[in-house]
C-alpha positions as CSV (number, residue, x, y, z in Angstrom):
1,M,0.0,0.0,0.0
2,P,1.6,3.3,-1.0
3,R,2.3,5.8,1.7
4,H,1.3,9.4,1.3
5,A,2.7,12.5,3.1
6,A,0.3,14.0,5.6
7,V,-1.6,16.9,4.0
8,P,-4.2,19.2,5.6
9,V,-7.7,17.8,5.2
10,T,-10.9,19.6,6.0
11,I,-14.4,18.1,6.3
12,R,-17.4,20.3,6.5
13,A,-21.0,20.5,5.7
14,A,-21.6,21.3,2.0
15,V,-23.0,24.7,0.9
16,P,-24.7,25.6,-2.3
17,A,-21.4,26.8,-3.9
18,D,-20.1,23.2,-3.6
19,L,-22.5,21.8,-6.1
20,A,-20.1,21.6,-9.1
21,D,-17.5,19.8,-7.0
22,V,-20.1,17.4,-5.6
23,L,-21.2,16.6,-9.2
24,T,-17.5,16.0,-10.2
25,L,-16.9,13.6,-7.4
26,R,-20.3,11.9,-8.0
27,A,-19.4,11.2,-11.6
28,Q,-16.4,9.2,-10.4
29,N,-18.7,7.1,-8.2
30,E,-20.9,6.3,-11.2
31,L,-18.1,5.1,-13.5
32,A,-18.5,1.5,-12.6
33,H,-22.3,1.7,-13.0
34,H,-22.0,3.2,-16.5
35,L,-19.6,0.4,-17.5
36,V,-21.9,-2.3,-16.2
37,R,-24.9,-0.9,-18.1
38,G,-22.8,-0.6,-21.3
39,R,-22.8,3.2,-21.4
40,R,-20.0,5.5,-21.9
41,P,-18.9,7.1,-18.6
42,A,-19.0,10.8,-18.1
43,P,-15.5,12.3,-18.6
44,A,-13.5,13.0,-15.5
45,G,-14.3,16.4,-14.1
46,A,-17.6,16.6,-15.9
47,G,-19.7,19.2,-14.1
48,R,-16.9,21.3,-12.8
49,G,-16.6,24.7,-14.5
50,E,-19.7,23.9,-16.5
51,P,-23.1,25.6,-16.1
52,V,-25.3,23.5,-13.8
53,A,-29.0,23.2,-14.8
54,S,-31.2,25.3,-12.5
55,A,-33.3,22.3,-11.7
56,V,-30.3,20.4,-10.3
57,R,-29.2,23.5,-8.4
58,E,-32.7,23.8,-6.8
59,C,-32.7,20.1,-5.8
60,F,-29.3,20.6,-4.2
61,Q,-30.4,23.6,-2.3
62,R,-33.6,21.9,-1.1
63,A,-31.5,19.0,0.1
64,L,-29.1,21.2,2.1
65,A,-32.1,22.9,3.7
66,D,-33.6,19.5,4.8
67,P,-32.8,18.6,8.4
68,D,-33.0,14.9,7.4
69,V,-30.2,15.3,4.9
70,N,-26.5,15.6,5.7
71,V,-23.9,16.3,2.9
72,Q,-20.3,16.5,3.9
73,I,-17.5,17.4,1.6
74,A,-13.8,16.7,2.1
75,R,-11.0,19.0,0.8
76,V,-7.3,18.4,0.6
77,E,-5.3,21.6,0.3
78,G,-8.5,23.3,-0.9
79,Q,-9.3,20.8,-3.6
80,P,-12.4,18.6,-3.5
81,A,-11.4,15.2,-2.4
82,G,-14.5,13.4,-1.2
83,V,-18.2,13.7,-0.5
84,L,-20.8,11.8,1.6
85,W,-24.5,12.3,1.1
86,A,-26.7,10.8,3.8
87,Q,-30.4,11.1,4.7
88,I,-32.7,9.9,7.5
89,T,-35.4,7.7,6.0
90,P,-37.6,4.7,6.9
91,L,-36.1,1.3,6.2
92,D,-39.2,0.5,4.1
93,P,-42.5,2.2,3.5
94,L,-44.3,0.4,6.3
95,S,-41.5,0.4,8.8
96,P,-41.6,2.7,11.8
97,E,-37.8,2.4,12.1
98,C,-35.7,5.0,10.4
99,V,-32.1,4.4,9.2
100,M,-29.4,6.6,7.9
101,L,-29.2,5.9,4.2
102,I,-25.8,6.8,2.7
103,D,-26.6,7.5,-1.0
104,Q,-23.1,8.7,-2.0
105,L,-19.7,7.9,-0.4
106,V,-17.1,9.0,-2.9
107,V,-13.4,9.6,-2.5
108,G,-11.5,11.0,-5.5
109,R,-9.2,8.5,-7.1
110,E,-6.0,10.5,-6.4
111,Y,-7.0,10.8,-2.7
112,R,-7.8,7.2,-1.8
113,R,-6.1,5.2,0.9
114,R,-5.6,8.2,3.0
115,G,-8.4,7.8,5.5
116,L,-10.8,10.2,3.9
117,G,-13.6,7.7,3.6
118,R,-13.3,6.8,7.3
119,A,-13.3,10.5,8.2
120,L,-16.5,11.1,6.1
121,L,-18.2,8.1,7.7
122,E,-17.2,9.5,11.2
123,A,-19.0,12.7,10.4
124,A,-22.1,10.8,9.1
125,T,-22.1,8.6,12.2
126,A,-22.1,11.7,14.4
127,F,-25.1,12.9,12.4
128,A,-26.9,9.6,12.9
129,E,-26.2,9.7,16.7
130,T,-27.7,13.2,17.1
131,R,-30.8,12.0,15.3
132,G,-31.2,8.8,17.5
133,V,-30.8,6.5,14.5
134,E,-29.5,3.0,15.2
135,S,-28.6,1.7,11.8
136,A,-26.8,2.9,8.7
137,V,-27.4,1.6,5.2
138,V,-25.0,2.3,2.3
139,W,-25.3,1.8,-1.4
140,A,-22.6,-0.6,-2.8
141,N,-21.9,-1.6,-6.3
142,P,-21.9,-5.5,-6.4
143,G,-19.0,-5.5,-8.8
144,D,-16.8,-3.3,-6.7
145,R,-14.9,-5.9,-4.7
146,E,-12.5,-3.4,-3.1
147,G,-15.3,-1.1,-2.0
148,N,-17.3,-4.0,-0.6
149,R,-14.4,-5.4,1.3
150,Y,-13.8,-1.9,2.8
151,L,-17.4,-1.7,3.9
152,A,-17.4,-5.2,5.3
153,R,-14.4,-4.3,7.5
154,L,-16.4,-1.4,8.9
155,G,-19.3,-3.8,9.9
156,F,-21.6,-3.4,6.9
157,A,-23.4,-6.6,6.1
158,P,-25.3,-7.5,2.8
159,L,-28.9,-6.5,3.0
160,V,-30.6,-6.7,-0.4
161,V,-29.8,-6.5,-4.1
162,R,-31.7,-3.8,-5.9
163,R,-31.9,-4.0,-9.7
164,I,-32.8,-1.3,-12.2
165,A,-34.5,-1.4,-15.6
166,P,-35.6,1.3,-18.0
167,V,-39.4,1.5,-18.0
168,Q,-39.5,1.1,-21.8
169,V,-37.5,-2.2,-21.5
170,L,-39.8,-3.4,-18.7
171,R,-42.8,-2.6,-20.8
172,R,-41.4,-4.5,-23.8
173,K,-40.5,-7.5,-21.7
174,L,-44.0,-7.6,-20.1
175,A,-45.6,-7.4,-23.6
176,Q,-44.0,-10.7,-24.5
177,P,-46.2,-13.8,-24.3
178,A,-46.5,-15.2,-20.8
179,R,-45.3,-18.7,-20.0
180,A,-47.8,-21.5,-20.2
181,G,-49.7,-22.0,-16.9
182,T,-49.7,-18.4,-15.8
183,L,-53.1,-17.0,-14.8
184,P,-54.5,-14.1,-16.9
185,V,-54.6,-10.9,-14.9
186,R,-56.5,-7.8,-15.8
187,A,-54.4,-4.8,-14.8
188,A,-56.0,-1.7,-13.6
189,V,-55.5,1.3,-15.9
190,L,-54.1,4.4,-14.1
191,R,-56.1,7.4,-15.2
192,R,-55.3,11.0,-14.5
193,P,-57.9,12.9,-12.4
194,S,-60.3,14.9,-14.5
195,R,-59.6,18.6,-14.5
196,G,-63.2,19.4,-15.4
197,R,-65.3,21.6,-13.1
198,V,-67.2,19.7,-10.4
199,R,-70.9,20.5,-10.6
200,G,-73.0,20.4,-7.5
């Protein structure tokens, strides 16, 4: 394991001006997901120095204002080095128990193996403790062996595997003939509520 000289690291709550740096780091986290799906990954640094869509900026600002959301950004000598995005949410729709869901845990490639991930998780753990949350859940790419080993060493155990499919692909697959023996099901059609005037 290569040794790195000690450099000043700061970890603080993100502010709206950090959005471009958050998107840059987030793009690195999605690299493996793009490769798995057969898509071309976004170029390194995408989002930084480029205009950010107003809708994305509004979503980011709403998240930062939400007391159930905690976004921490790590900087090394002033440069963005890592980001953690966590939120307090129910474990499932009918569960009274809330967990801290870590949606993003990213350390820039050139800053890894320096303890930044651990420092970000320490900040998130403190956030969970202040909210009285007993469990933390983190997204993990099944194909990322190194990342999964790292999380396992910190006590994270496998929970579920979530799969994703484009709605158009799902519709096409569902339109294929059903296997023999399956029962015919009449699906309810979702209709938009009428905008007509209600007459009394």
